[in-house]
Residue, then its C-alpha position, 0 to 999 in steps of 0.5 A: m500500500v502506498k500513500s501516493i502514485p509513484k512519479s514514474e506513472d507519468g502518463h494519462g490515468v483512468l479512474v474506474i468506479r465500480d460498485k465495490h471499489n474505485y480503481m485507477i489505471t496509470l501509465n508509465t510512459n518510459a516502460m510503456r506499462f499500465t498499472l492497476w491501483q485500488i483506491k482505499p478511501g480515507k484521508p489521505e487516500e491510499y493505493d494498493k497496487i493490484g497488477t501491471a500489464d502491457t495494455p489497459f484492457k487486461l487490467y479491465k478484465k482484472i477489475d471484472q474478476l475482483e468485482g465478481v462480474 
């Protein structure tokens, strides 16, 4: 769990809001790697790194698995 997204995740991010949790997909433009984070509510927010992939579509499938879709 981290308190902020690493600066290496410097590309555009996508916020994904689902019934159970909120997620963020970030892009490391240097490595061309996407990372899936689960946003933990609180003040301040914290983030759990769930996984990485070469395309965001693989991470959307991971979100569906986590949410039981």
